[in-house]
C-alpha positions in Angstrom: 36.0 -141.6 31.6 35.7 -141.0 35.5 37.9 -138.8 37.5 39.7 -141.8 39.0 40.4 -143.1 35.2 41.9 -139.4 34.4 43.9 -139.2 37.5 45.6 -143.0 36.8 46.2 -141.8 32.9 47.8 -138.5 34.2 49.8 -140.7 36.7 51.2 -142.9 34.3 51.9 -139.9 31.9 53.5 -138.0 34.9 55.8 -141.2 35.2 56.4 -141.8 31.7 57.8 -138.0 31.5 59.7 -138.5 34.3 61.9 -141.5 32.9 61.8 -139.9 29.3 63.3 -136.6 31.0 65.9 -138.4 33.0 67.0 -140.2 29.8 67.3 -136.6 28.1 69.3 -135.6 30.7 71.9 -138.2 30.5 71.9 -138.1 26.7 72.1 -134.2 26.6 75.6 -133.4 26.9 76.6 -136.2 24.0 74.1 -134.4 22.2 75.3 -131.2 22.7 79.0 -131.6 21.8 78.0 -133.6 18.7 75.9 -130.7 17.8 78.6 -128.0 18.8 81.6 -129.6 16.9 79.8 -130.5 13.8 78.1 -133.9 12.5 80.9 -135.3 10.8 81.1 -139.6 9.7 83.6 -139.8 13.0 80.4 -139.1 15.1 78.5 -142.2 13.5 79.8 -144.2 16.4 79.3 -142.1 18.9 75.4 -141.5 17.5 74.1 -145.7 17.1 75.8 -145.4 21.0 73.4 -142.9 21.9 70.6 -144.6 19.6 71.2 -147.8 21.6 71.0 -145.9 24.9 67.6 -144.5 23.9 66.4 -147.8 23.1 67.1 -148.9 26.5 65.8 -145.9 28.0 62.5 -147.1 25.7 62.5 -150.6 27.1 62.8 -149.0 30.4 59.5 -147.3 30.5 57.6 -149.9 28.5 58.9 -152.4 31.2 58.0 -149.9 34.0 54.5 -149.5 32.5 54.0 -153.0 31.9 54.8 -154.4 35.5 51.9 -152.6 37.1 49.1 -154.8 37.7 46.1 -154.0 35.6 43.4 -154.2 38.3 42.8 -153.3 41.5 42.1 -156.7 42.5 45.4 -157.8 40.9 47.1 -154.9 43.3 45.3 -156.5 46.4 46.6 -159.5 45.6 50.2 -158.8 45.9 52.1 -159.2 48.8 53.2 -156.0 50.8 56.8 -156.6 49.8 55.9 -156.9 46.2 54.1 -153.7 46.8 56.8 -151.7 48.1 59.2 -152.6 45.1 56.2 -151.3 42.7 56.3 -148.3 45.0 59.8 -147.8 45.3 59.7 -148.5 41.6 57.2 -146.1 40.6 59.2 -143.5 43.2 56.1 -143.3 45.7 56.2 -143.4 49.3 56.8 -146.9 51.0 55.5 -146.3 54.8 52.3 -147.5 55.9 49.9 -150.8 55.9 49.7 -152.8 52.9 46.2 -150.9 52.1 48.2 -147.2 52.3 50.5 -149.0 49.6 47.5 -150.3 47.3 45.8 -146.5 47.7 49.2 -145.2 46.6 49.7 -147.3 43.7 45.5 -147.3 42.4 45.6 -144.4 40.5 48.9 -145.5 38.3 46.3 -148.6 37.1 
């Protein structure tokens, strides 16, 4: 595996970890409340809501990962406004030329 491939995998893992951590922080108060009060049958609806929210978070991660072009050629074929949107989606700097954006996004492939 080349160093570029390793960097791409690490970048992708970083994005997935960031989205998962954001989801964890979003649900932590509700989870803590359930654990603090003890589990009862009344909590089942709340737990079901947490599970549904978690499913949405997983779908967001899958969509985020699948939204990436698969090759650098596909990335270069995008229009600048599409590259800007993709960079924003992944928390990257959106300034610069199309080539700058491609260079920033390439490690995510």
